[in-house]
N, CA, C, O and CB atoms as a CASP TS submission, in Angstrom:
PFRMAT TS
TARGET T0000
AUTHOR 0000-0000-0000
METHOD Language model
MODEL 1
PARENT N/A
ATOM      1  N   MET     1      81.934  15.417 -24.582  1.00  0.00           N
ATOM      2  CA  MET     1      81.115  14.889 -23.509  1.00  0.00           C
ATOM      3  C   MET     1      80.438  16.057 -22.786  1.00  0.00           C
ATOM      4  O   MET     1      81.033  17.120 -22.605  1.00  0.00           O
ATOM      5  CB  MET     1      81.969  14.036 -22.524  1.00  0.00           C
ATOM      6  N   ASN     2      79.242  15.850 -22.394  1.00  0.00           N
ATOM      7  CA  ASN     2      78.468  16.875 -21.726  1.00  0.00           C
ATOM      8  C   ASN     2      79.148  17.276 -20.408  1.00  0.00           C
ATOM      9  O   ASN     2      79.634  16.415 -19.675  1.00  0.00           O
ATOM     10  CB  ASN     2      77.030  16.382 -21.473  1.00  0.00           C
ATOM     11  N   LYS     3      79.182  18.569 -20.110  1.00  0.00           N
ATOM     12  CA  LYS     3      79.841  19.058 -18.895  1.00  0.00           C
ATOM     13  C   LYS     3      79.187  18.519 -17.630  1.00  0.00           C
ATOM     14  O   LYS     3      79.875  18.273 -16.639  1.00  0.00           O
ATOM     15  CB  LYS     3      79.826  20.577 -18.869  1.00  0.00           C
ATOM     16  N   LYS     4      77.865  18.329 -17.647  1.00  0.00           N
ATOM     17  CA  LYS     4      77.181  17.787 -16.472  1.00  0.00           C
ATOM     18  C   LYS     4      77.604  16.345 -16.210  1.00  0.00           C
ATOM     19  O   LYS     4      77.778  15.944 -15.060  1.00  0.00           O
ATOM     20  CB  LYS     4      75.660  17.865 -16.654  1.00  0.00           C
ATOM     21  N   VAL     5      77.768  15.569 -17.278  1.00  0.00           N
ATOM     22  CA  VAL     5      78.191  14.181 -17.130  1.00  0.00           C
ATOM     23  C   VAL     5      79.604  14.126 -16.559  1.00  0.00           C
ATOM     24  O   VAL     5      79.881  13.328 -15.663  1.00  0.00           O
ATOM     25  CB  VAL     5      78.125  13.440 -18.484  1.00  0.00           C
ATOM     26  N   VAL     6      80.486  14.958 -17.065  1.00  0.00           N
ATOM     27  CA  VAL     6      81.866  15.000 -16.573  1.00  0.00           C
ATOM     28  C   VAL     6      81.880  15.390 -15.102  1.00  0.00           C
ATOM     29  O   VAL     6      82.599  14.783 -14.307  1.00  0.00           O
ATOM     30  CB  VAL     6      82.717  15.993 -17.402  1.00  0.00           C
ATOM     31  N   ALA     7      81.094  16.396 -14.732  1.00  0.00           N
ATOM     32  CA  ALA     7      81.037  16.829 -13.336  1.00  0.00           C
ATOM     33  C   ALA     7      80.522  15.713 -12.437  1.00  0.00           C
ATOM     34  O   ALA     7      81.034  15.512 -11.335  1.00  0.00           O
ATOM     35  CB  ALA     7      80.146  18.068 -13.197  1.00  0.00           C
ATOM     36  N   LEU     8      79.516  14.990 -12.902  1.00  0.00           N
ATOM     37  CA  LEU     8      78.972  13.880 -12.123  1.00  0.00           C
ATOM     38  C   LEU     8      80.010  12.772 -11.941  1.00  0.00           C
ATOM     39  O   LEU     8      80.162  12.230 -10.846  1.00  0.00           O
ATOM     40  CB  LEU     8      77.716  13.320 -12.801  1.00  0.00           C
ATOM     41  N   LEU     9      80.722  12.442 -13.021  1.00  0.00           N
ATOM     42  CA  LEU     9      81.740  11.395 -12.941  1.00  0.00           C
ATOM     43  C   LEU     9      82.879  11.776 -12.010  1.00  0.00           C
ATOM     44  O   LEU     9      83.461  10.915 -11.351  1.00  0.00           O
ATOM     45  CB  LEU     9      82.288  11.093 -14.319  1.00  0.00           C
ATOM     46  N   LEU    10      83.199  13.060 -11.954  1.00  0.00           N
ATOM     47  CA  LEU    10      84.262  13.512 -11.058  1.00  0.00           C
ATOM     48  C   LEU    10      83.786  13.583  -9.613  1.00  0.00           C
ATOM     49  O   LEU    10      84.570  13.337  -8.697  1.00  0.00           O
ATOM     50  CB  LEU    10      84.780  14.874 -11.499  1.00  0.00           C
ATOM     51  N   ALA    11      82.525  13.912  -9.394  1.00  0.00           N
ATOM     52  CA  ALA    11      82.006  14.070  -8.037  1.00  0.00           C
ATOM     53  C   ALA    11      81.670  12.746  -7.375  1.00  0.00           C
ATOM     54  O   ALA    11      81.756  12.640  -6.152  1.00  0.00           O
ATOM     55  CB  ALA    11      80.785  14.940  -8.056  1.00  0.00           C
ATOM     56  N   PHE    12      81.287  11.728  -8.146  1.00  0.00           N
ATOM     57  CA  PHE    12      80.829  10.479  -7.557  1.00  0.00           C
ATOM     58  C   PHE    12      81.895   9.770  -6.721  1.00  0.00           C
ATOM     59  O   PHE    12      81.583   9.321  -5.618  1.00  0.00           O
ATOM     60  CB  PHE    12      80.359   9.563  -8.639  1.00  0.00           C
ATOM     61  N   PRO    13      83.149   9.649  -7.198  1.00  0.00           N
ATOM     62  CA  PRO    13      84.162   9.008  -6.347  1.00  0.00           C
ATOM     63  C   PRO    13      84.406   9.779  -5.048  1.00  0.00           C
ATOM     64  O   PRO    13      84.687   9.178  -4.011  1.00  0.00           O
ATOM     65  CB  PRO    13      85.473   8.872  -7.112  1.00  0.00           C
ATOM     66  N   ILE    14      84.299  11.097  -5.106  1.00  0.00           N
ATOM     67  CA  ILE    14      84.460  11.913  -3.896  1.00  0.00           C
ATOM     68  C   ILE    14      83.319  11.616  -2.928  1.00  0.00           C
ATOM     69  O   ILE    14      83.535  11.484  -1.723  1.00  0.00           O
ATOM     70  CB  ILE    14      84.499  13.432  -4.248  1.00  0.00           C
ATOM     71  N   ALA    15      82.105  11.511  -3.463  1.00  0.00           N
ATOM     72  CA  ALA    15      80.953  11.190  -2.621  1.00  0.00           C
ATOM     73  C   ALA    15      81.102   9.807  -2.013  1.00  0.00           C
ATOM     74  O   ALA    15      80.730   9.589  -0.860  1.00  0.00           O
ATOM     75  CB  ALA    15      79.653  11.275  -3.428  1.00  0.00           C
ATOM     76  N   LEU    16      81.643   8.875  -2.778  1.00  0.00           N
ATOM     77  CA  LEU    16      81.850   7.527  -2.271  1.00  0.00           C
ATOM     78  C   LEU    16      82.816   7.538  -1.096  1.00  0.00           C
ATOM     79  O   LEU    16      82.593   6.859  -0.094  1.00  0.00           O
ATOM     80  CB  LEU    16      82.371   6.612  -3.378  1.00  0.00           C
ATOM     81  N   THR    17      83.881   8.303  -1.219  1.00  0.00           N
ATOM     82  CA  THR    17      84.858   8.408  -0.149  1.00  0.00           C
ATOM     83  C   THR    17      84.239   9.060   1.079  1.00  0.00           C
ATOM     84  O   THR    17      84.484   8.629   2.205  1.00  0.00           O
ATOM     85  CB  THR    17      86.079   9.200  -0.614  1.00  0.00           C
ATOM     86  N   ALA    18      83.444  10.090   0.865  1.00  0.00           N
ATOM     87  CA  ALA    18      82.806  10.797   1.968  1.00  0.00           C
ATOM     88  C   ALA    18      81.811   9.906   2.698  1.00  0.00           C
ATOM     89  O   ALA    18      81.628  10.052   3.906  1.00  0.00           O
ATOM     90  CB  ALA    18      82.109  12.048   1.459  1.00  0.00           C
ATOM     91  N   CYS    19      81.168   8.990   1.989  1.00  0.00           N
ATOM     92  CA  CYS    19      80.192   8.101   2.612  1.00  0.00           C
ATOM     93  C   CYS    19      80.861   6.978   3.380  1.00  0.00           C
ATOM     94  O   CYS    19      80.206   6.286   4.159  1.00  0.00           O
ATOM     95  CB  CYS    19      79.264   7.525   1.566  1.00  0.00           C
ATOM     96  N   GLY    20      82.138   6.788   3.175  1.00  0.00           N
ATOM     97  CA  GLY    20      82.864   5.770   3.909  1.00  0.00           C
ATOM     98  C   GLY    20      82.464   4.358   3.529  1.00  0.00           C
ATOM     99  O   GLY    20      81.878   3.637   4.337  1.00  0.00           O
ATOM    100  N   ALA    21      82.774   3.963   2.318  1.00  0.00           N
ATOM    101  CA  ALA    21      82.450   2.604   1.870  1.00  0.00           C
ATOM    102  C   ALA    21      83.226   1.601   2.711  1.00  0.00           C
ATOM    103  O   ALA    21      84.456   1.573   2.676  1.00  0.00           O
ATOM    104  CB  ALA    21      82.774   2.418   0.358  1.00  0.00           C
ATOM    105  N   ASP    22      82.514   0.789   3.456  1.00  0.00           N
ATOM    106  CA  ASP    22      83.167  -0.217   4.275  1.00  0.00           C
ATOM    107  C   ASP    22      82.300  -1.465   4.357  1.00  0.00           C
ATOM    108  O   ASP    22      81.274  -1.565   3.684  1.00  0.00           O
ATOM    109  CB  ASP    22      83.460   0.330   5.677  1.00  0.00           C
ATOM    110  N   GLU    23      82.715  -2.403   5.177  1.00  0.00           N
ATOM    111  CA  GLU    23      82.034  -3.683   5.263  1.00  0.00           C
ATOM    112  C   GLU    23      80.623  -3.588   5.831  1.00  0.00           C
ATOM    113  O   GLU    23      79.792  -4.452   5.550  1.00  0.00           O
ATOM    114  CB  GLU    23      82.839  -4.617   6.095  1.00  0.00           C
ATOM    115  N   SER    24      80.337  -2.573   6.614  1.00  0.00           N
ATOM    116  CA  SER    24      79.026  -2.486   7.240  1.00  0.00           C
ATOM    117  C   SER    24      77.970  -2.027   6.239  1.00  0.00           C
ATOM    118  O   SER    24      78.291  -1.418   5.219  1.00  0.00           O
ATOM    119  CB  SER    24      79.069  -1.535   8.434  1.00  0.00           C
ATOM    120  N   LYS    25      76.725  -2.323   6.539  1.00  0.00           N
ATOM    121  CA  LYS    25      75.623  -1.903   5.679  1.00  0.00           C
ATOM    122  C   LYS    25      74.923  -0.693   6.276  1.00  0.00           C
ATOM    123  O   LYS    25      73.781  -0.402   5.922  1.00  0.00           O
ATOM    124  CB  LYS    25      74.624  -3.052   5.471  1.00  0.00           C
ATOM    125  N   GLU    26      75.588   0.008   7.170  1.00  0.00           N
ATOM    126  CA  GLU    26      75.008   1.185   7.814  1.00  0.00           C
ATOM    127  C   GLU    26      74.887   2.338   6.834  1.00  0.00           C
ATOM    128  O   GLU    26      73.888   3.056   6.859  1.00  0.00           O
ATOM    129  CB  GLU    26      75.849   1.606   9.015  1.00  0.00           C
ATOM    130  N   GLY    27      75.876   2.535   5.971  1.00  0.00           N
ATOM    131  CA  GLY    27      75.889   3.648   5.036  1.00  0.00           C
ATOM    132  C   GLY    27      75.322   3.259   3.684  1.00  0.00           C
ATOM    133  O   GLY    27      74.699   2.208   3.532  1.00  0.00           O
ATOM    134  N   ARG    28      75.543   4.111   2.720  1.00  0.00           N
ATOM    135  CA  ARG    28      75.021   3.889   1.375  1.00  0.00           C
ATOM    136  C   ARG    28      75.806   2.813   0.630  1.00  0.00           C
ATOM    137  O   ARG    28      75.223   2.075  -0.165  1.00  0.00           O
ATOM    138  CB  ARG    28      75.048   5.186   0.585  1.00  0.00           C
ATOM    139  N   PHE    29      77.110   2.706   0.867  1.00  0.00           N
ATOM    140  CA  PHE    29      77.963   1.783   0.126  1.00  0.00           C
ATOM    141  C   PHE    29      78.600   0.757   1.048  1.00  0.00           C
ATOM    142  O   PHE    29      78.897   1.036   2.209  1.00  0.00           O
ATOM    143  CB  PHE    29      79.043   2.547  -0.626  1.00  0.00           C
ATOM    144  N   SER    30      78.802  -0.438   0.501  1.00  0.00           N
ATOM    145  CA  SER    30      79.486  -1.506   1.231  1.00  0.00           C
ATOM    146  C   SER    30      80.573  -2.096   0.349  1.00  0.00           C
ATOM    147  O   SER    30      80.378  -2.300  -0.849  1.00  0.00           O
ATOM    148  CB  SER    30      78.486  -2.608   1.682  1.00  0.00           C
ATOM    149  N   LYS    31      81.719  -2.366   0.956  1.00  0.00           N
ATOM    150  CA  LYS    31      82.811  -3.022   0.241  1.00  0.00           C
ATOM    151  C   LYS    31      82.564  -4.516   0.324  1.00  0.00           C
ATOM    152  O   LYS    31      82.473  -5.075   1.417  1.00  0.00           O
ATOM    153  CB  LYS    31      84.220  -2.637   0.836  1.00  0.00           C
ATOM    154  N   ILE    32      82.452  -5.176  -0.846  1.00  0.00           N
ATOM    155  CA  ILE    32      82.166  -6.611  -0.820  1.00  0.00           C
ATOM    156  C   ILE    32      83.385  -7.451  -1.186  1.00  0.00           C
ATOM    157  O   ILE    32      83.396  -8.660  -0.952  1.00  0.00           O
ATOM    158  CB  ILE    32      81.027  -6.929  -1.766  1.00  0.00           C
ATOM    159  N   GLU    33      84.405  -6.826  -1.755  1.00  0.00           N
ATOM    160  CA  GLU    33      85.646  -7.539  -2.071  1.00  0.00           C
ATOM    161  C   GLU    33      86.768  -6.525  -2.122  1.00  0.00           C
ATOM    162  O   GLU    33      86.592  -5.415  -2.624  1.00  0.00           O
ATOM    163  CB  GLU    33      85.537  -8.322  -3.422  1.00  0.00           C
ATOM    164  N   GLU    34      87.927  -6.908  -1.599  1.00  0.00           N
ATOM    165  CA  GLU    34      89.074  -6.011  -1.646  1.00  0.00           C
ATOM    166  C   GLU    34      90.324  -6.815  -1.970  1.00  0.00           C
ATOM    167  O   GLU    34      90.642  -7.796  -1.298  1.00  0.00           O
ATOM    168  CB  GLU    34      89.242  -5.249  -0.306  1.00  0.00           C
ATOM    169  N   LYS    35      91.020  -6.386  -3.001  1.00  0.00           N
ATOM    170  CA  LYS    35      92.298  -6.973  -3.400  1.00  0.00           C
ATOM    171  C   LYS    35      93.355  -5.886  -3.306  1.00  0.00           C
ATOM    172  O   LYS    35      93.061  -4.763  -2.897  1.00  0.00           O
ATOM    173  CB  LYS    35      92.231  -7.579  -4.848  1.00  0.00           C
ATOM    174  N   LEU    36      94.570  -6.212  -3.678  1.00  0.00           N
ATOM    175  CA  LEU    36      95.670  -5.267  -3.563  1.00  0.00           C
ATOM    176  C   LEU    36      95.451  -4.012  -4.408  1.00  0.00           C
ATOM    177  O   LEU    36      95.732  -2.906  -3.946  1.00  0.00           O
ATOM    178  CB  LEU    36      96.962  -5.936  -3.966  1.00  0.00           C
ATOM    179  N   SER    37      94.952  -4.165  -5.640  1.00  0.00           N
ATOM    180  CA  SER    37      94.852  -3.011  -6.537  1.00  0.00           C
ATOM    181  C   SER    37      93.429  -2.546  -6.818  1.00  0.00           C
ATOM    182  O   SER    37      93.240  -1.586  -7.565  1.00  0.00           O
ATOM    183  CB  SER    37      95.509  -3.335  -7.825  1.00  0.00           C
ATOM    184  N   TYR    38      92.408  -3.206  -6.233  1.00  0.00           N
ATOM    185  CA  TYR    38      91.032  -2.764  -6.487  1.00  0.00           C
ATOM    186  C   TYR    38      90.096  -3.198  -5.358  1.00  0.00           C
ATOM    187  O   TYR    38      90.418  -4.074  -4.556  1.00  0.00           O
ATOM    188  CB  TYR    38      90.529  -3.322  -7.830  1.00  0.00           C
ATOM    189  N   SER    39      88.925  -2.554  -5.325  1.00  0.00           N
ATOM    190  CA  SER    39      87.845  -2.921  -4.409  1.00  0.00           C
ATOM    191  C   SER    39      86.557  -3.013  -5.208  1.00  0.00           C
ATOM    192  O   SER    39      86.345  -2.236  -6.139  1.00  0.00           O
ATOM    193  CB  SER    39      87.709  -1.891  -3.240  1.00  0.00           C
ATOM    194  N   ILE    40      85.693  -3.959  -4.849  1.00  0.00           N
ATOM    195  CA  ILE    40      84.357  -4.046  -5.416  1.00  0.00           C
ATOM    196  C   ILE    40      83.414  -3.492  -4.358  1.00  0.00           C
ATOM    197  O   ILE    40      83.417  -3.934  -3.209  1.00  0.00           O
ATOM    198  CB  ILE    40      83.979  -5.531  -5.831  1.00  0.00           C
ATOM    199  N   ILE    41      82.611  -2.518  -4.764  1.00  0.00           N
ATOM    200  CA  ILE    41      81.725  -1.810  -3.857  1.00  0.00           C
ATOM    201  C   ILE    41      80.304  -1.936  -4.378  1.00  0.00           C
ATOM    202  O   ILE    41      80.085  -1.914  -5.589  1.00  0.00           O
ATOM    203  CB  ILE    41      82.137  -0.319  -3.713  1.00  0.00           C
ATOM    204  N   VAL    42      79.337  -2.067  -3.479  1.00  0.00           N
ATOM    205  CA  VAL    42      77.933  -2.143  -3.885  1.00  0.00           C
ATOM    206  C   VAL    42      77.177  -0.961  -3.269  1.00  0.00           C
ATOM    207  O   VAL    42      77.395  -0.600  -2.112  1.00  0.00           O
ATOM    208  CB  VAL    42      77.293  -3.508  -3.449  1.00  0.00           C
ATOM    209  N   ASP    43      76.292  -0.374  -4.061  1.00  0.00           N
ATOM    210  CA  ASP    43      75.404   0.685  -3.596  1.00  0.00           C
ATOM    211  C   ASP    43      74.238  -0.007  -2.887  1.00  0.00           C
ATOM    212  O   ASP    43      73.483  -0.741  -3.525  1.00  0.00           O
ATOM    213  CB  ASP    43      74.905   1.610  -4.793  1.00  0.00           C
ATOM    214  N   ASN    44      74.082   0.211  -1.600  1.00  0.00           N
ATOM    215  CA  ASN    44      73.044  -0.460  -0.822  1.00  0.00           C
ATOM    216  C   ASN    44      71.632  -0.030  -1.196  1.00  0.00           C
ATOM    217  O   ASN    44      70.676  -0.739  -0.879  1.00  0.00           O
ATOM    218  CB  ASN    44      73.267  -0.206   0.635  1.00  0.00           C
ATOM    219  N   ASP    45      71.475   1.100  -1.857  1.00  0.00           N
ATOM    220  CA  ASP    45      70.153   1.558  -2.283  1.00  0.00           C
ATOM    221  C   ASP    45      69.727   0.918  -3.602  1.00  0.00           C
ATOM    222  O   ASP    45      68.571   0.521  -3.751  1.00  0.00           O
ATOM    223  CB  ASP    45      70.144   3.074  -2.419  1.00  0.00           C
ATOM    224  N   THR    46      70.651   0.815  -4.558  1.00  0.00           N
ATOM    225  CA  THR    46      70.299   0.340  -5.895  1.00  0.00           C
ATOM    226  C   THR    46      70.775  -1.078  -6.182  1.00  0.00           C
ATOM    227  O   THR    46      70.234  -1.737  -7.070  1.00  0.00           O
ATOM    228  CB  THR    46      70.867   1.267  -6.922  1.00  0.00           C
ATOM    229  N   GLY    47      71.775  -1.560  -5.450  1.00  0.00           N
ATOM    230  CA  GLY    47      72.334  -2.883  -5.690  1.00  0.00           C
ATOM    231  C   GLY    47      73.378  -2.914  -6.790  1.00  0.00           C
ATOM    232  O   GLY    47      73.901  -3.985  -7.098  1.00  0.00           O
ATOM    233  N   VAL    48      73.700  -1.776  -7.393  1.00  0.00           N
ATOM    234  CA  VAL    48      74.689  -1.719  -8.470  1.00  0.00           C
ATOM    235  C   VAL    48      76.089  -1.892  -7.887  1.00  0.00           C
ATOM    236  O   VAL    48      76.433  -1.295  -6.866  1.00  0.00           O
ATOM    237  CB  VAL    48      74.583  -0.379  -9.251  1.00  0.00           C
ATOM    238  N   GLU    49      76.893  -2.726  -8.560  1.00  0.00           N
ATOM    239  CA  GLU    49      78.271  -2.960  -8.141  1.00  0.00           C
ATOM    240  C   GLU    49      79.217  -2.037  -8.908  1.00  0.00           C
ATOM    241  O   GLU    49      79.021  -1.776 -10.095  1.00  0.00           O
ATOM    242  CB  GLU    49      78.662  -4.438  -8.359  1.00  0.00           C
ATOM    243  N   TYR    50      80.245  -1.548  -8.213  1.00  0.00           N
ATOM    244  CA  TYR    50      81.256  -0.670  -8.795  1.00  0.00           C
ATOM    245  C   TYR    50      82.632  -1.234  -8.491  1.00  0.00           C
ATOM    246  O   TYR    50      82.819  -1.944  -7.502  1.00  0.00           O
ATOM    247  CB  TYR    50      81.121   0.779  -8.253  1.00  0.00           C
ATOM    248  N   ILE    51      83.596  -0.913  -9.348  1.00  0.00           N
ATOM    249  CA  ILE    51      84.993  -1.249  -9.083  1.00  0.00           C
ATOM    250  C   ILE    51      85.747   0.056  -8.879  1.00  0.00           C
ATOM    251  O   ILE    51      85.589   1.005  -9.647  1.00  0.00           O
ATOM    252  CB  ILE    51      85.620  -2.096 -10.253  1.00  0.00           C
ATOM    253  N   ARG    52      86.569   0.090  -7.836  1.00  0.00           N
ATOM    254  CA  ARG    52      87.408   1.255  -7.551  1.00  0.00           C
ATOM    255  C   ARG    52      88.844   0.757  -7.485  1.00  0.00           C
ATOM    256  O   ARG    52      89.167  -0.120  -6.682  1.00  0.00           O
ATOM    257  CB  ARG    52      86.979   1.980  -6.207  1.00  0.00           C
ATOM    258  N   THR    53      89.709   1.319  -8.332  1.00  0.00           N
ATOM    259  CA  THR    53      91.098   0.881  -8.354  1.00  0.00           C
ATOM    260  C   THR    53      91.953   1.767  -7.469  1.00  0.00           C
ATOM    261  O   THR    53      91.586   2.902  -7.162  1.00  0.00           O
ATOM    262  CB  THR    53      91.638   0.880  -9.782  1.00  0.00           C
ATOM    263  N   SER    54      93.085   1.242  -7.068  1.00  0.00           N
ATOM    264  CA  SER    54      94.014   2.023  -6.255  1.00  0.00           C
ATOM    265  C   SER    54      94.707   3.104  -7.086  1.00  0.00           C
ATOM    266  O   SER    54      95.409   3.956  -6.542  1.00  0.00           O
ATOM    267  CB  SER    54      95.058   1.104  -5.613  1.00  0.00           C
ATOM    268  N   TYR    55      94.509   3.066  -8.396  1.00  0.00           N
ATOM    269  CA  TYR    55      95.110   4.062  -9.290  1.00  0.00           C
ATOM    270  C   TYR    55      94.172   5.229  -9.557  1.00  0.00           C
ATOM    271  O   TYR    55      94.504   6.116 -10.344  1.00  0.00           O
ATOM    272  CB  TYR    55      95.505   3.415 -10.608  1.00  0.00           C
ATOM    273  N   GLY    56      93.004   5.247  -8.915  1.00  0.00           N
ATOM    274  CA  GLY    56      92.076   6.367  -9.060  1.00  0.00           C
ATOM    275  C   GLY    56      90.920   6.100 -10.005  1.00  0.00           C
ATOM    276  O   GLY    56      90.090   6.987 -10.209  1.00  0.00           O
ATOM    277  N   GLY    57      90.832   4.914 -10.587  1.00  0.00           N
ATOM    278  CA  GLY    57      89.728   4.603 -11.480  1.00  0.00           C
ATOM    279  C   GLY    57      88.485   4.193 -10.710  1.00  0.00           C
ATOM    280  O   GLY    57      88.568   3.642  -9.613  1.00  0.00           O
ATOM    281  N   PHE    58      87.328   4.471 -11.306  1.00  0.00           N
ATOM    282  CA  PHE    58      86.052   4.131 -10.685  1.00  0.00           C
ATOM    283  C   PHE    58      85.040   3.900 -11.791  1.00  0.00           C
ATOM    284  O   PHE    58      84.884   4.747 -12.671  1.00  0.00           O
ATOM    285  CB  PHE    58      85.571   5.252  -9.705  1.00  0.00           C
ATOM    286  N   SER    59      84.343   2.758 -11.763  1.00  0.00           N
ATOM    287  CA  SER    59      83.410   2.448 -12.844  1.00  0.00           C
ATOM    288  C   SER    59      82.379   1.432 -12.369  1.00  0.00           C
ATOM    289  O   SER    59      82.686   0.591 -11.524  1.00  0.00           O
ATOM    290  CB  SER    59      84.163   1.914 -14.081  1.00  0.00           C
ATOM    291  N   PRO    60      81.149   1.499 -12.907  1.00  0.00           N
ATOM    292  CA  PRO    60      80.193   0.431 -12.613  1.00  0.00           C
ATOM    293  C   PRO    60      80.640  -0.848 -13.312  1.00  0.00           C
ATOM    294  O   PRO    60      81.356  -0.794 -14.312  1.00  0.00           O
ATOM    295  CB  PRO    60      78.755   0.828 -13.058  1.00  0.00           C
ATOM    296  N   LEU    61      80.226  -1.980 -12.794  1.00  0.00           N
ATOM    297  CA  LEU    61      80.525  -3.263 -13.416  1.00  0.00           C
ATOM    298  C   LEU    61      79.353  -3.676 -14.297  1.00  0.00           C
ATOM    299  O   LEU    61      78.197  -3.405 -13.972  1.00  0.00           O
ATOM    300  CB  LEU    61      80.820  -4.348 -12.345  1.00  0.00           C
ATOM    301  N   TYR    62      79.658  -4.335 -15.417  1.00  0.00           N
ATOM    302  CA  TYR    62      78.637  -4.741 -16.377  1.00  0.00           C
ATOM    303  C   TYR    62      78.651  -6.247 -16.581  1.00  0.00           C
ATOM    304  O   TYR    62      79.698  -6.889 -16.492  1.00  0.00           O
ATOM    305  CB  TYR    62      78.844  -4.029 -17.710  1.00  0.00           C
ATOM    306  N   ASN    63      77.485  -6.800 -16.852  1.00  0.00           N
ATOM    307  CA  ASN    63      77.334  -8.197 -17.224  1.00  0.00           C
ATOM    308  C   ASN    63      77.754  -8.367 -18.679  1.00  0.00           C
ATOM    309  O   ASN    63      77.867  -7.373 -19.396  1.00  0.00           O
ATOM    310  CB  ASN    63      75.873  -8.680 -17.007  1.00  0.00           C
ATOM    311  N   PRO    64      77.991  -9.603 -19.138  1.00  0.00           N
ATOM    312  CA  PRO    64      78.375  -9.823 -20.540  1.00  0.00           C
ATOM    313  C   PRO    64      77.358  -9.286 -21.557  1.00  0.00           C
ATOM    314  O   PRO    64      77.726  -8.951 -22.683  1.00  0.00           O
ATOM    315  CB  PRO    64      78.574 -11.298 -20.777  1.00  0.00           C
ATOM    316  N   ASP    65      76.077  -9.203 -21.161  1.00  0.00           N
ATOM    317  CA  ASP    65      75.064  -8.693 -22.095  1.00  0.00           C
ATOM    318  C   ASP    65      74.956  -7.170 -22.078  1.00  0.00           C
ATOM    319  O   ASP    65      74.109  -6.613 -22.778  1.00  0.00           O
ATOM    320  CB  ASP    65      73.713  -9.296 -21.766  1.00  0.00           C
ATOM    321  N   GLY    66      75.791  -6.483 -21.299  1.00  0.00           N
ATOM    322  CA  GLY    66      75.813  -5.025 -21.284  1.00  0.00           C
ATOM    323  C   GLY    66      74.953  -4.381 -20.210  1.00  0.00           C
ATOM    324  O   GLY    66      74.949  -3.156 -20.086  1.00  0.00           O
ATOM    325  N   THR    67      74.223  -5.174 -19.429  1.00  0.00           N
ATOM    326  CA  THR    67      73.420  -4.614 -18.347  1.00  0.00           C
ATOM    327  C   THR    67      74.293  -4.403 -17.113  1.00  0.00           C
ATOM    328  O   THR    67      75.346  -5.026 -16.975  1.00  0.00           O
ATOM    329  CB  THR    67      72.223  -5.537 -18.017  1.00  0.00           C
ATOM    330  N   LEU    68      73.850  -3.519 -16.218  1.00  0.00           N
ATOM    331  CA  LEU    68      74.592  -3.278 -14.999  1.00  0.00           C
ATOM    332  C   LEU    68      74.585  -4.520 -14.111  1.00  0.00           C
ATOM    333  O   LEU    68      73.573  -5.210 -13.991  1.00  0.00           O
ATOM    334  CB  LEU    68      74.010  -2.081 -14.251  1.00  0.00           C
ATOM    335  N   ARG    69      75.728  -4.789 -13.496  1.00  0.00           N
ATOM    336  CA  ARG    69      75.824  -5.916 -12.563  1.00  0.00           C
ATOM    337  C   ARG    69      75.240  -5.461 -11.237  1.00  0.00           C
ATOM    338  O   ARG    69      75.667  -4.453 -10.675  1.00  0.00           O
ATOM    339  CB  ARG    69      77.313  -6.410 -12.393  1.00  0.00           C
ATOM    340  N   THR    70      74.266  -6.205 -10.742  1.00  0.00           N
ATOM    341  CA  THR    70      73.613  -5.835  -9.484  1.00  0.00           C
ATOM    342  C   THR    70      73.528  -7.030  -8.550  1.00  0.00           C
ATOM    343  O   THR    70      73.687  -8.179  -8.964  1.00  0.00           O
ATOM    344  CB  THR    70      72.210  -5.273  -9.747  1.00  0.00           C
ATOM    345  N   VAL    71      73.276  -6.739  -7.292  1.00  0.00           N
ATOM    346  CA  VAL    71      73.013  -7.759  -6.286  1.00  0.00           C
ATOM    347  C   VAL    71      71.662  -7.448  -5.658  1.00  0.00           C
ATOM    348  O   VAL    71      71.184  -6.316  -5.728  1.00  0.00           O
ATOM    349  CB  VAL    71      74.150  -7.812  -5.203  1.00  0.00           C
ATOM    350  N   GLU    72      71.056  -8.444  -5.051  1.00  0.00           N
ATOM    351  CA  GLU    72      69.783  -8.245  -4.371  1.00  0.00           C
ATOM    352  C   GLU    72      70.014  -7.375  -3.132  1.00  0.00           C
ATOM    353  O   GLU    72      70.894  -7.668  -2.323  1.00  0.00           O
ATOM    354  CB  GLU    72      69.136  -9.613  -3.983  1.00  0.00           C
ATOM    355  N   VAL    73      69.236  -6.323  -2.985  1.00  0.00           N
ATOM    356  CA  VAL    73      69.378  -5.388  -1.872  1.00  0.00           C
ATOM    357  C   VAL    73      68.456  -5.819  -0.742  1.00  0.00           C
ATOM    358  O   VAL    73      67.259  -6.011  -0.955  1.00  0.00           O
ATOM    359  CB  VAL    73      69.063  -3.932  -2.318  1.00  0.00           C
ATOM    360  N   GLN    74      69.008  -5.972   0.464  1.00  0.00           N
ATOM    361  CA  GLN    74      68.221  -6.300   1.643  1.00  0.00           C
ATOM    362  C   GLN    74      67.677  -5.010   2.244  1.00  0.00           C
ATOM    363  O   GLN    74      68.448  -4.101   2.554  1.00  0.00           O
ATOM    364  CB  GLN    74      69.069  -7.085   2.684  1.00  0.00           C
ATOM    365  N   ARG    75      66.395  -4.919   2.409  1.00  0.00           N
ATOM    366  CA  ARG    75      65.792  -3.693   2.977  1.00  0.00           C
ATOM    367  C   ARG    75      65.180  -3.969   4.323  1.00  0.00           C
ATOM    368  O   ARG    75      64.630  -3.062   4.949  1.00  0.00           O
ATOM    369  CB  ARG    75      64.730  -3.117   2.039  1.00  0.00           C
TER
END
């Protein structure tokens, strides 16, 4: 795997934490669902949804056809 891709994948969860993903739409990320072992987070700029697990995993969510799962972004 390309070193730049690995660096980006490692830095993104840190950036998410630094931005303070929460219920408000003030920042870049908003938490739209929270369960015991995971949270669903949406990027307010792009509308892309991500899953963050309590075990340290972080990944974008995909539709059954392989496209990124997104929501309509209010601007």
